[in-house]
C-alpha positions as CSV (number, residue, x, y, z in Angstrom):
1,M,-4.6,6.0,17.0
2,D,-6.9,8.5,15.4
3,R,-6.4,12.3,15.8
4,R,-9.4,12.7,18.1
5,R,-8.1,10.2,20.6
6,I,-4.6,11.8,20.5
7,G,-6.2,15.2,21.1
8,I,-8.2,13.9,24.1
9,L,-5.0,12.3,25.6
10,A,-3.0,15.5,25.0
11,C,-5.7,17.6,26.7
12,A,-5.8,15.2,29.6
13,A,-2.0,15.3,30.0
14,L,-2.0,19.1,29.9
15,A,-4.8,19.3,32.5
16,A,-2.9,16.9,34.8
17,L,0.3,18.9,34.3
18,S,-1.6,22.2,35.1
19,L,-3.0,20.8,38.3
20,T,0.4,19.6,39.5
21,A,2.0,23.0,38.6
22,C,-0.7,24.9,40.5
23,G,-0.6,22.7,43.5
24,G,-3.8,20.8,42.7
25,G,-2.2,17.5,43.6
26,G,-0.1,18.8,46.4
27,E,-0.6,20.1,49.9
28,T,-3.6,22.1,51.2
29,A,-3.3,25.7,52.2
30,A,-3.3,24.6,55.9
31,E,-0.5,22.2,55.2
32,A,1.5,24.8,53.3
33,A,1.2,27.1,56.4
34,G,2.8,24.4,58.6
35,A,1.7,22.5,61.6
36,E,1.5,25.7,63.8
37,G,0.2,27.8,60.9
38,E,3.7,29.4,60.7
39,S,5.3,29.9,57.4
40,H,8.2,32.1,56.3
41,E,6.7,32.6,52.9
42,P,3.7,35.0,52.5
43,H,0.4,33.5,51.4
44,R,-1.9,35.1,48.9
45,E,-5.1,36.9,50.0
46,G,-8.2,34.8,50.0
47,L,-6.9,31.8,51.9
48,A,-8.2,31.0,55.4
49,L,-5.1,29.8,57.2
50,P,-4.7,28.6,60.8
51,L,-2.5,30.2,63.5
52,D,-2.8,28.9,67.0
53,G,-6.5,27.9,66.8
54,V,-7.7,30.8,64.7
55,N,-8.2,30.8,60.9
56,Y,-7.2,34.2,59.4
57,N,-8.3,35.2,56.0
58,V,-7.4,38.5,54.3
59,F,-10.2,39.2,51.8
60,L,-9.2,42.4,50.2
61,T,-6.6,45.1,50.4
62,R,-7.2,48.5,48.7
63,Q,-6.4,52.1,48.8
64,L,-8.9,54.1,50.8
65,N,-10.2,57.4,49.4
66,L,-11.6,59.4,52.3
67,A,-13.3,61.8,49.8
68,D,-15.5,58.8,48.7
69,P,-18.6,58.4,50.8
70,E,-18.1,54.6,51.3
71,D,-14.5,54.9,52.5
72,S,-15.3,57.9,54.7
73,D,-18.0,55.8,56.4
74,Y,-15.4,53.2,57.3
75,V,-13.2,55.5,59.4
76,D,-13.2,59.0,60.9
77,I,-9.6,60.0,60.5
78,D,-7.8,63.0,59.0
79,P,-6.5,62.7,55.4
80,A,-3.1,61.1,54.9
81,P,-0.2,63.5,54.9
82,P,1.3,64.5,51.5
83,G,3.3,61.7,50.0
84,S,1.3,59.0,51.9
85,T,-2.0,57.2,51.5
86,Y,-4.2,54.9,53.5
87,Y,-4.6,51.2,52.6
88,G,-7.4,49.2,54.1
89,V,-7.0,45.5,54.8
90,F,-10.3,43.6,55.2
91,M,-10.0,40.4,57.0
92,E,-11.7,37.7,59.1
93,A,-10.5,35.7,62.1
94,C,-12.4,32.6,63.3
95,N,-12.0,30.2,66.2
96,I,-11.6,26.7,64.7
97,T,-11.1,24.9,68.1
98,G,-13.4,23.6,70.7
99,E,-12.0,26.0,73.3
100,T,-12.0,29.8,73.8
101,V,-9.1,31.5,72.0
102,T,-7.8,35.0,71.6
103,T,-7.2,36.5,68.2
104,A,-3.9,38.2,67.5
105,E,-3.1,41.7,68.8
106,T,0.1,42.2,66.9
107,L,-0.4,42.9,63.2
108,F,1.8,45.0,61.0
109,A,2.7,45.5,57.4
110,E,6.2,45.6,56.0
111,D,7.6,46.5,52.6
112,A,10.2,44.6,50.6
113,L,13.0,46.9,52.1
114,G,11.9,46.1,55.7
115,E,10.1,49.3,56.5
116,R,7.4,48.5,59.1
117,F,4.0,50.0,59.2
118,E,1.7,49.8,62.3
119,P,-2.1,50.0,61.9
120,V,-3.7,53.4,62.3
121,D,-5.9,53.7,65.4
122,I,-9.5,53.4,64.2
123,E,-10.9,51.7,67.3
124,E,-14.0,54.0,67.1
125,S,-15.0,52.5,63.8
126,V,-17.5,49.6,63.9
127,F,-15.4,48.1,61.1
128,A,-12.1,48.1,63.1
129,Y,-10.3,44.8,63.6
130,E,-9.7,44.4,67.3
131,S,-8.2,41.4,69.1
132,A,-11.0,39.5,70.8
133,E,-11.7,36.4,72.9
134,L,-13.7,34.0,70.8
135,E,-15.8,31.0,71.7
136,P,-15.7,28.0,69.4
137,G,-17.1,29.0,65.9
138,Q,-17.1,32.7,66.6
139,C,-15.4,35.2,64.3
140,V,-14.1,38.7,64.0
141,P,-16.1,40.5,62.7
142,A,-19.1,39.0,64.6
143,Q,-21.6,37.3,62.5
144,G,-24.5,39.7,61.6
145,S,-22.5,42.8,62.5
146,L,-22.2,45.8,60.2
147,A,-18.6,44.8,59.3
148,D,-19.8,41.3,58.4
149,Y,-22.5,42.6,56.1
150,G,-20.4,45.5,54.7
151,P,-19.3,45.5,51.1
152,A,-15.9,43.9,52.0
153,G,-17.4,41.5,54.6
154,G,-14.5,41.8,57.0
155,A,-12.9,43.6,59.9
156,L,-10.7,46.5,58.9
157,L,-7.1,47.4,59.5
158,V,-5.8,50.7,58.1
159,F,-2.2,51.4,57.3
160,E,-0.7,54.8,56.4
161,I,1.9,54.0,53.8
162,S,4.1,56.3,51.9
163,I,3.8,56.3,48.1
164,R,7.5,55.4,48.0
165,A,7.0,52.4,50.2
166,A,3.9,51.2,48.3
167,E,6.3,50.8,45.3
168,N,8.6,48.5,47.4
169,R,6.4,45.5,46.8
170,P,5.5,43.1,48.0
171,L,4.0,44.5,51.1
172,V,3.4,41.7,53.7
173,L,1.0,41.6,56.5
174,T,2.4,39.8,59.6
175,I,-0.1,38.4,62.1
176,E,1.6,37.3,65.3
177,S,-0.1,35.1,67.9
178,E,0.3,35.4,71.7
179,A,2.6,32.3,71.5
180,G,4.9,34.2,69.1
181,H,4.0,32.3,65.9
182,E,3.6,34.2,62.7
183,L,1.3,34.0,59.7
184,L,2.2,36.1,56.6
185,F,0.0,37.4,53.8
186,E,1.2,39.2,50.7
187,L,-1.0,42.3,50.3
188,D,-2.4,42.8,46.8
189,L,-1.9,46.5,46.3
């Protein structure tokens, strides 16, 4: 065999090995989440995963700077107390069934040591994630809404997290359905 053919075969073998190691030949994101969408392992941001008829997708997590015009337009809240900061989680929830479904009301973040953080009340914001009853194909945020067209393209959850807790990574967002099933996302801080 000539060197060129050996090189091509070696590259093909490495590519196949890479796909297998990265899950390319394995299960889909929905299969990894389990039949009910429930998994005890957190999933990475950017995956649309099902939970009781709703696909949830966390697009982006980032620290909010209320002194910045963009961030101050998302929410009208007081600055975080000393030693804490705000993190914004931008997400989407879409009905993937042929029936009316309700999106999750219970969402919280938790650090690696088990400290739990509830979302800050920002219901006055047009960007705020709120549980909603969705017809088939509808999403939160609603298609064409300001939150949908905003820079992050998602509904917003805000968490006040201490600087100390932000270092206790990973921080995990738990989404709990009305039926008590959970979907976990590792927040990329």
